Structures are given as structure tokens and as C-alpha cells.
N, C-alpha and C positions, 0 to 999 in steps of 0.2 A: 328761605326754604332757593335751591336751585334744583332741576331735576338734569339729568344726563339719561336720554330717553337713547334708546339701541336694541342692541340684541340681550343687551346685561341693565337694565335699565337700573337707575340707582338715584336718590333724593338726599339730597344732601341740603340740612336745616344749622342752624347757628339761633341762639339764643340765649338773651340775657337782660335781665330788668334793665331801667331808662336809666342807672344809676351806673352801671356797666356797660351799653354803652356809648353812654355820653364819655367815660373815662376813656374807654377804649379810641372813639375817632377823636378826641383832644390828643391825646400821646403822640399818633398816628397822622394829627394834620396840622401837628404844635400849636396849637392853641388853647387860649382857657376854657372850660366846659361853656360860661357862662356867655361864651361867645357863637354857642352854638345852636344852630335851629333845628327843629325838629326833619326838614330836609336834608339837611347834610348831615342830622345822626343815623337817618335812613339810607344816604347815597353812601355812606362808608360802609353800613353792613351789608347792603348790596356788593358791595364790591369786597369785603372783606367773605362774601360764602362763595365767592367767583373765586378767589385768591386760593381758596379751601377746598373749593368742590376740583378745582385745578390741579394740585396736590395731589387728592385723594384717585383722581383718573388717573395720573402718573402712578403712583404706586399700584392699582386695581390692575393697570396695565391695558385700558380702556381706551379701544380705537374707535371714539362714538365723541360729536359736538355735545358742548356745554351750551345748556337750557340759556334762557333767561333768567336772571333772582330777581324775587318779588317779594317784597314784605308781606306778611299779615301775620294775624293778630296771632299772639301765641297759645291761647285757650285750644284751637280749633288742633293743634298740633298734640297738644298733652293729651288732650280726652279723644281722639282718633285710635278706630278702632286696628289702624295698621299697628304690626308689630315694631315699632322702632328701636333702634340701639341708640342708647345715652351718652355720652362720653362727658364727665364733667374736670374744664380744665378751672383749678380757683386760684385766686392770688390775692390778697391779699383786701385788695379794692374791687377786686372784678372777678366775676365767677360766669362764667361762657359754656353754651355748651354746646356740642358738636351732636347733631344726629342723625342718623344713615336710617335708609330704608331700601330693601329691594326694588321697590317700586309704590308707585302711591297711584288711588286713582284721581 
């Protein structure tokens, strides 16, 4: 998850199951999934949400600094009373969800 604070605050989250995160990390890092540890997968997901947030920031023409990406358990995101908008990207092996909210507490 990564926040873009400012006059038009936006928070962006990427989520997938462990298998999906590992498959994405392995493909991008050109490594076998068996060679990845949890810290490497977490670092990759932070970088992926950072790149995604940068693209969304550009598309929304936001002149606001990106916050720092952080890894959270998906349960609070899914059960949050905040009205997230979820966009599912699905392939043969990987399902990833891009979630957006206008602001987050």
C-alpha cells in the first residue's frame, strides 16, 4: 500500500495471494520462485506498488509526492469501512488486485 498525500489524497494498494506475488517477483527478477524468500517478495511488491502509484499519479496529473510503500496484511484492507475501488487483473497463473481510495485514515 502507498499513499499519495496532498490536496487530493489517494491511497493505492496492490494485492495477490502468496503464489501470485512469488510468480510476479520471480518473473521480474528473472529468478526461480524457489530461490525467493519472503523479504525479496515483499521488497518486490513495494517496488511494484511504487511504480504503479507513479503511473496513476501521472494519469491523474497530481503534483503531490509519493509516500513510502508498506506491506500490510490483506485482511484489514478487505474489511476496512473505507470505500475502496478494486480493479482485478487476471492471467493464467496470477491474479492481482489494484485498489484505490480517495483517502485513508
